[in-house]
N, C-alpha and C positions, 0 to 999 in steps of 0.2 A: 843346478849344474849349469855351467857356462861353457859353450864351445866356441873356439876362435875360428873354426873352419865352417863355412857355409855348406849346407847339404847340396849335393848335386841334383838338379832337377832333370828329369828325363827330357830328351828332345821331343819325344812323341809319346802319347798315351794310347795309341792304336784304338781310338774310338771315333765314331762319327759325330762330329760336332761342328756347328756353324753359329757364330755369335756376331751380331751387328749392334753397334752402340754409337751414340752421338758424341762427337768431339767438340763441336761448336755449331752455331745455327746453319752453317752451310757445308759441314763436313761430317761424314760417318766413317767409322773404323770397323773393319770386319776381320775376323780370323776364323780359320776352319781347319779341320783335319778329317781326312777320309781314311777309314780303317783299311788295313791290308786285305781283309776279307772282302770288302766292297770293291776295292781296286781289282782284286783277282777275279771277282764275279763279273765285273764290267769288262775287263780285258778279255776274259774267256768268251763272253757273250758276243762281243764285237770282233773278236779275233785280231785285236790290235794291242800291242804292248802298252801298258798304262802310261809310261813315260813319253810315248809317241802320240798319245791322244791330245788334241787341241782342247785345252781347258779354259773355262771362262766363268765369270760371275755375272749373272743377270740381275740387275738391280731394278726393282719395281717401285714406282710411287703409287701409293694407295690413295684413292680419292674418296671423299664423302664419309669420313669417319675417323675413328681413333685407331683402327687397326687391331681391334680386339681379337679378330680371327684371321690369322695370317694365311689360312687356306681358303679364304673367301675370294675365289678367282674372279667373281663378277665385279669387284672393286679395284682390281689391278689395272690401272688406266694407261700407264706409260712404262716403258722399260728401256734400258740401255745395256748392252753387252760390253764387258771389259775382259780382254784376254789376259789371263793371269799365269798361264803355263805352270811353272813349278813353284810359284809363290804360295805362301800359307797365310798371308794377311794382305790387306789393301786399304788405302784411304780413298774414299769417294769424295771428291771436292766439288765445289760450285753447285751444291744442291739447293733446292728451294727451302728456305726457313719455314718452320711451322708445318712441316709435312711429315707423313708417316711412310716409311719405306720397309720393304722386305726383300730378301735376296735369295737366289738359288745358285749354288755352286754346281757346275756340271761340265759336260764335254760336248763337243760337236761330233756327231756320228759321220760315217763316210759320205752320207747324203747331204751334209751341211746343216742338219737339224740339231737344235740344242736339246740335250738330254739332261734334265735336272737330276742330281744325285743327292744333294742336301738342301734343306730349306732353313733359313735363318729365322730368328725371332723378329717380330716387328720392332722397329726403332723409330723414334720421333726426333726430328731436328727441332731444336727450340725455336720459338718465334723471335724475331729481332725486335728490339724495343722501338727503334726508329729506322724506317726504311727510306732510302733516297727517293725523292719525289720523281715520279715518272719512270721508275724502274719497271722493267717488263717482268711480270710475275711468272711468265712461262720460261724465262731464260734459265738454262741449265749449263752455263759455261761452255757452250758450243757442243756439248755431248749430243749425239744423235739419239733422239727419243722416237720410239715407234708406238703407234696406238695398238692396244690389245683389245679386241672386241669381245663382248661377253658371249657365253655359251648359248644364251637365248637367241642370239642373232645367227647362230650356226657356224661361227668362226672357230678355227682350230686353236686350241691352247697349246703351249709348249709340250704338255704331256701327251696330247693326242696326235702329235706329228711323227711319232716313232713308227717306222715300218713294221716293228715287232709288237703286235697287239698284246702279247702276254708278258712282256718284259716291263717290270716296274721296280725301280730301286727303292720306292717308298714302302714296299711290302716286305722287305728283309728286316726281320727283328732278331736281335740278339737276346740272350737270356738276361743280361744285365738291364736291358731296356724294359723287358717284361717285369722284372723285379721293381724297377723304378716306377713303372706305371701302377703296379699293385700297391706300392708304398704311397703314391700320390692319391690313388683312389681311397685307401684307408684313411689318409690324413683328411681328405675332404669329407668323407662320411662321418668322421669323428667331429670335425668342425661344424658340420651341419646339425649334428645331434646336440651339440652344446649350446646352439643359439636358439 
């Protein structure tokens, strides 16, 4: 059967998702969605309307590896914050070619501390075949990068700066996420048994 009319896609799927992908050696594209459940939980916790919260994406450059583990906070060496407010996607330009990045979508609490709500997948910018002679490898297009010290040095990470010790948006699991994890575990256990 052939249909002349395209199916209407929903504007939102109401699920927590954050994807980061390379566009070219110096540009990454990100898109995200925060579920209404997480929005309501965060707004209720901070007693601020979701639309009034200052939202940002914190983009980290990972050093010393391929970024196999995006949660390895000891390798997150630099970051920059980009205010995104009501946007649901963003292009990060003038990045270092041949680098691995990971991003957090979050908001700033009333104390000005960044509270991460979603974490992206790690994404690599492809290496450039020919670089200009004398180009500064640390140049990031004028974006302000800040050093993130590792936990072993006793520095605070973005997650440890919250004044609310028991509040963590990473611990909220929906039933669909649990099912997806069970399916993933089943897949890997079958794959491991067959090799």
